[in-house]
C-alpha positions in Angstrom: 114.4 84.8 79.5 112.8 86.6 76.5 112.6 90.4 76.0 110.9 91.7 79.2 109.0 94.4 77.2 105.4 93.3 76.6 104.1 93.0 73.0 101.2 95.2 71.9 98.6 92.4 72.8 100.3 91.9 76.2 100.2 95.7 76.9 96.5 95.7 75.9 95.9 92.9 78.4 98.0 94.6 81.1 96.2 97.9 80.7 92.8 96.1 80.9 93.8 94.3 84.0 95.2 97.4 85.6 92.0 99.4 84.9 89.8 96.5 86.1 91.6 96.3 89.4 91.5 100.0 89.9 87.8 100.1 89.2 86.7 97.0 91.1 89.4 96.3 93.7 90.0 92.8 92.5 91.3 91.1 89.4 89.2 90.1 86.4 88.2 86.6 85.6 89.5 85.0 82.4 86.0 85.1 80.9 85.8 88.8 81.6 89.1 89.3 79.9 88.0 87.2 77.0 84.8 89.3 76.5 86.5 92.7 77.0 89.4 92.0 74.6 87.3 90.1 72.1 89.3 86.9 72.4 87.7 83.8 71.0 88.3 81.5 73.9 89.3 81.4 77.6 92.4 79.3 76.6 93.7 82.2 74.5 93.4 84.4 77.7 95.3 81.7 79.6 98.1 81.6 77.0 98.6 85.4 77.2 98.3 85.5 81.0 100.9 82.7 81.3 103.2 84.6 79.0 102.9 87.7 81.2 103.6 85.7 84.3 106.7 84.2 82.7 107.9 87.7 81.8 107.4 88.7 85.5 104.7 91.3 84.7 101.8 89.5 86.3 101.3 87.4 89.4 98.6 84.9 90.1 97.8 82.7 93.2 97.4 79.1 92.3 93.8 77.9 92.0 92.5 81.2 93.2 89.8 83.1 91.2 90.4 86.7 90.5 93.9 86.7 91.9 95.7 88.4 89.0 97.8 91.3 90.0 100.3 93.5 88.3 103.9 93.1 89.3 105.6 95.7 87.1 104.9 99.4 87.1 101.9 100.6 85.2 102.2 99.7 81.5 100.6 103.0 80.6 103.6 105.0 82.0 106.6 105.8 79.9 110.0 104.5 81.0 111.0 108.1 81.5 108.1 108.6 84.0 109.0 105.4 85.8 112.6 106.5 86.0 111.6 109.9 87.5 109.4 108.2 90.1 112.3 105.9 91.0 114.6 109.0 91.3 112.1 110.7 93.5 111.9 107.7 95.9 115.7 107.7 96.0 115.7 111.4 96.7 113.3 111.0 99.7 115.5 108.3 101.1 118.7 110.3 100.7 117.0 113.4 102.3 115.8 111.3 105.2 119.4 110.1 105.7 120.7 113.7 105.5 122.9 112.8 102.4 122.9 116.3 101.0 125.4 115.6 98.2 123.4 112.7 96.8 120.1 114.5 97.2 121.5 117.4 95.1 122.6 115.1 92.3 119.2 113.3 92.3 117.3 116.7 92.2 119.4 117.7 89.2 118.8 114.4 87.5 115.0 114.8 88.0 115.0 118.3 86.7 116.9 117.3 83.6 114.5 114.4 82.9 111.5 116.7 83.4 112.8 119.3 81.1 113.9 116.9 78.4 
């Protein structure tokens, strides 16, 4: 597998798809992507989408229109923000299991990352 980080063009595509889904409640068509990102053909869109699917960043149902959905966390978030969110989810789980020691360590880690 290649580098899992998206290229600049791939990030641009991911950000567009994310915004489109948030605004419309469904994924964009390839033609809408082509027009929005000023690609010259629908096949260019297909190449970029297939690359993102291969990287595990997008998912698409076979033969289903408007079925693009993001797999990874938002491409607009920094890795640090994603890590803080993951730590917060872990903290909630540890607190619900009454694991005070682990919860304390997770709280400290979150605080360090937020102040960094």
